[in-house]
C-alpha positions in Angstrom: -100.5 -53.9 -11.5 -101.7 -53.9 -15.5 -101.4 -57.2 -17.2 -101.7 -56.5 -21.5 -101.6 -58.7 -24.2 -100.2 -57.1 -27.6 -99.0 -57.3 -30.7 -95.5 -55.8 -31.5 -95.2 -53.1 -34.2 -92.3 -53.5 -36.4 -90.5 -50.6 -34.4 -91.1 -52.8 -31.6 -87.9 -55.0 -32.9 -89.5 -57.8 -30.7 -90.8 -60.7 -33.5 -94.4 -60.3 -34.3 -96.8 -63.2 -32.1 -98.7 -61.9 -29.2 -96.9 -61.6 -26.0 -98.1 -60.4 -22.5 -96.7 -57.6 -20.5 -97.0 -55.2 -17.7 -97.8 -51.8 -18.0 -96.6 -49.1 -15.5 -97.6 -45.3 -15.8 -94.4 -44.6 -17.8 -96.2 -46.0 -20.5 -93.7 -48.9 -20.7 -94.7 -52.1 -21.1 -92.5 -54.9 -19.0 -92.4 -58.3 -21.5 -93.5 -61.4 -19.6 -92.7 -64.8 -20.8 -95.4 -67.0 -21.5 -99.2 -66.1 -20.4 -99.4 -65.1 -16.7 -102.7 -66.7 -16.2 -101.0 -69.5 -16.6 -97.3 -69.1 -15.9 -97.4 -65.9 -13.0 -95.3 -62.9 -13.4 -92.1 -64.1 -14.9 -90.4 -60.5 -16.5 -88.1 -61.9 -19.3 -86.0 -57.8 -18.7 -87.0 -56.1 -21.8 -89.5 -53.8 -22.2 -91.4 -52.2 -25.0 -93.0 -48.7 -25.6 -97.1 -48.7 -25.5 -97.3 -46.2 -28.4 -94.6 -49.6 -30.0 -97.2 -52.2 -29.9 -100.8 -52.9 -30.7 -103.2 -53.7 -27.9 -105.1 -57.3 -28.1 -107.9 -58.5 -26.1 -106.0 -59.2 -22.5 -107.5 -62.9 -22.4 -108.9 -64.8 -24.5 -110.6 -67.5 -23.0 -109.9 -71.0 -23.4 -113.0 -72.3 -22.9 -115.7 -69.6 -22.3 -117.8 -66.3 -20.9 -120.7 -66.7 -18.6 -122.8 -63.1 -17.8 -125.0 -62.1 -15.9 -128.2 -61.0 -16.9 -130.8 -58.3 -15.0 -127.8 -58.0 -11.8 -128.6 -54.1 -11.8 -132.6 -53.2 -10.8 -133.1 -50.0 -13.1 -131.9 -52.5 -16.1 -134.4 -54.9 -14.9 -136.5 -52.3 -15.3 -136.0 -51.2 -18.4 -135.9 -54.6 -19.7 -139.6 -55.0 -18.5 -138.6 -57.4 -16.0 -138.6 -58.1 -11.9 -135.5 -58.3 -10.1 -133.9 -61.6 -10.7 -134.6 -63.4 -7.0 -130.8 -65.3 -7.4 -128.3 -64.1 -11.0 -129.8 -65.5 -14.5 -126.9 -67.0 -16.0 -125.9 -67.9 -20.2 -122.8 -68.2 -21.8 -121.0 -66.1 -25.0 -118.7 -68.5 -26.8 -114.7 -67.4 -27.2 -114.8 -67.1 -30.5 -116.9 -63.6 -29.2 -114.0 -62.5 -28.1 -111.8 -59.1 -29.6 -109.9 -57.1 -28.4 -109.6 -53.1 -27.7 -109.9 -50.6 -31.1 -111.3 -53.7 -32.5 -114.2 -53.5 -35.1 -117.3 -55.2 -34.1 -119.0 -56.6 -37.2 -123.2 -56.1 -37.7 -124.1 -59.0 -38.6 -125.9 -59.8 -41.7 -129.6 -61.3 -40.5 -129.8 -58.5 -37.6 -131.6 -54.8 -37.7 -130.4 -54.2 -34.4 -126.6 -54.4 -32.8 -126.8 -53.0 -28.9 -124.3 -52.0 -26.7 -124.1 -53.0 -22.6 -121.1 -51.8 -21.0 -120.1 -54.0 -17.9 -117.3 -55.3 -15.4 -115.6 -58.0 -16.4 -113.9 -61.3 -14.2 -110.9 -62.4 -15.4 -110.4 -66.3 -13.8 -106.8 -67.4 -12.6 -107.1 -70.6 -11.5 -109.6 -74.1 -12.0 -112.4 -73.6 -9.1 -116.0 -75.4 -8.4 -118.4 -74.7 -5.6 -116.4 -71.7 -4.1 -117.9 -69.7 -0.8 -118.0 -66.3 -0.9 -115.9 -65.8 1.4 -113.3 -67.2 -0.5 -114.3 -65.4 -4.1 -110.8 -63.4 -4.4 -108.6 -66.4 -4.5 -110.2 -67.2 -7.6 -109.7 -64.2 -9.1 -106.9 -63.0 -10.8 -107.9 -59.7 -12.0 -110.8 -57.2 -14.1 -111.2 -56.0 -17.2 -114.0 -54.0 -18.9 -116.4 -55.5 -21.5 -119.4 -54.5 -23.8 -122.2 -57.7 -24.0 -123.0 -56.5 -27.4 -126.4 -58.0 -28.1 -128.7 -58.2 -31.6 -131.5 -56.6 -29.4 -134.3 -57.8 -32.6 -133.3 -61.6 -32.3 -132.9 -61.8 -28.8 -136.7 -61.1 -29.0 -137.4 -63.6 -32.2 -135.9 -66.1 -30.2 -137.5 -66.0 -26.4 -133.4 -66.5 -25.4 -130.1 -65.2 -25.6 -127.3 -67.5 -27.7 -128.0 -66.4 -31.2 -128.2 -62.9 -30.5 -125.2 -62.3 -28.3 -123.3 -65.7 -29.5 -122.0 -63.9 -33.2 -118.1 -63.8 -33.1 -116.6 -60.4 -32.0 -120.0 -59.4 -29.3 -117.7 -59.7 -26.8 -115.0 -56.3 -26.8 -112.4 -57.4 -23.7 -110.3 -54.6 -22.8 -107.9 -52.6 -22.8 -105.9 -54.6 -19.7 -106.0 -56.4 -16.8 -106.0 -54.9 -13.5 -105.0 -57.1 -10.8 -105.0 -54.4 -7.7 -108.8 -53.4 -8.4 -111.7 -54.4 -5.8 -116.1 -53.3 -7.0 -116.9 -51.3 -5.1 -118.2 -47.9 -6.0 -116.6 -46.6 -8.7 -118.2 -46.0 -11.8 -119.0 -47.6 -15.1 -120.1 -45.7 -17.8 -120.3 -45.8 -21.6 -120.6 -43.5 -24.0 -121.7 -44.0 -27.5 -120.7 -41.6 -30.7 -119.5 -38.7 -27.6 -123.4 -39.2 -26.1 -123.2 -40.1 -22.8 -125.6 -43.7 -22.8 -125.2 -45.4 -19.0 -123.9 -44.4 -16.1 -124.1 -46.1 -12.7 -121.8 -47.4 -9.9 -120.7 -50.6 -9.4 -122.4 -51.2 -6.2 -125.4 -51.0 -7.6 -125.4 -54.5 -8.6 -127.8 -57.1 -7.3 -125.5 -59.6 -7.2 -122.1 -58.5 -5.6 -118.9 -60.1 -7.2 -118.5 -63.1 -4.0 -122.6 -64.0 -4.8 -121.5 -64.5 -8.4 -118.7 -66.5 -8.0 -120.7 -68.4 -5.5 -123.7 -69.0 -7.8 -121.7 -69.4 -11.0 -118.7 -72.2 -9.5 -122.5 -74.3 -7.6 -124.0 -75.0 -11.4 -120.6 -75.2 -13.6 -116.7 -75.3 -12.7 -114.6 -72.4 -14.1 -111.2 -72.7 -16.2 -108.1 -70.4 -15.5 -108.4 -67.8 -18.2 -112.9 -67.7 -17.7 -114.0 -64.5 -18.0 -117.4 -63.6 -16.6 -119.5 -60.5 -17.2 -121.3 -59.2 -14.0 -124.5 -57.6 -15.4 -124.8 -53.7 -17.8 -127.0 -50.9 -15.5 -129.9 -49.3 -17.3 -129.3 -47.1 -20.9 -128.5 -49.3 -23.4 -129.5 -48.9 -26.5 -128.8 -49.2 -30.1 -125.4 -49.0 -32.2 -126.0 -47.6 -36.3 -122.8 -48.8 -38.6 -119.4 -46.8 -38.3 -120.2 -45.9 -34.7 -118.1 -45.5 -31.6 -118.6 -46.7 -28.4 -116.5 -47.0 -25.2 -117.1 -48.1 -22.0 -115.3 -46.9 -18.8 -114.9 -47.8 -15.1 -113.3 -46.0 -12.9 -110.0 -47.3 -11.8 -109.9 -49.7 -14.5 -109.2 -47.8 -17.7 -111.7 -47.6 -21.7 -112.5 -49.9 -23.4 -113.8 -48.6 -27.3 -114.7 -50.5 -29.8 -116.1 -49.0 -33.7 -118.8 -50.8 -35.8 -119.1 -51.9 -39.2 -121.2 -51.0 -41.8 -124.0 -53.7 -41.6 -123.8 -56.5 -44.3 -125.9 -57.1 -46.9 
């Protein structure tokens, strides 16, 4: 099931407030009452065509985006780093989140802004100390993320909060896929029509059950929290006005443009 969050266009006659819906294979959206993470799937008996809406980030985390670093061996190698013995985690503020086709804003203090395509987990309930065997109990679904990074600032600071925490630095979308199980699906990133990243999700060092167990041993997760599961090799800079698209087989594609560099 594909859960979308959208803003209706005038022609949809649904008002202007963001809504949630279920997208079917005919590009029709069944409008839902409330946020399905909190309210469940409650249809409103209204439908709208996909081309009559603007898709938004499918989830706006109330609390946080938790990220897993260096979770592909080839990416750890390209960063001149050893494969970690346990997950490396950090947090992006929820103000980093934008949706499909929104613009990544180049921050004034950075000269290099990189893409990092990733599988994103959307949490569906309050959870703490979740054993790996129970990971499915706390997942609402999966979407696609781009862990945008000011690489020069990451190197300068020696830690990642500023480099990864700018507004617009966490595109998510285009929807949440609730019937998805990570395995050998391909993840790829294309920059200006040139493929830069290509891997299988199964190449992750720490798989989703382990990630859920580890993160919830550290902190409580809330409904709508997002976990980015790491990026494969091939990360690199995006020039001004670039277009970057992250695709995950079985979910879809997330595209964003980059603004001009701020003076």
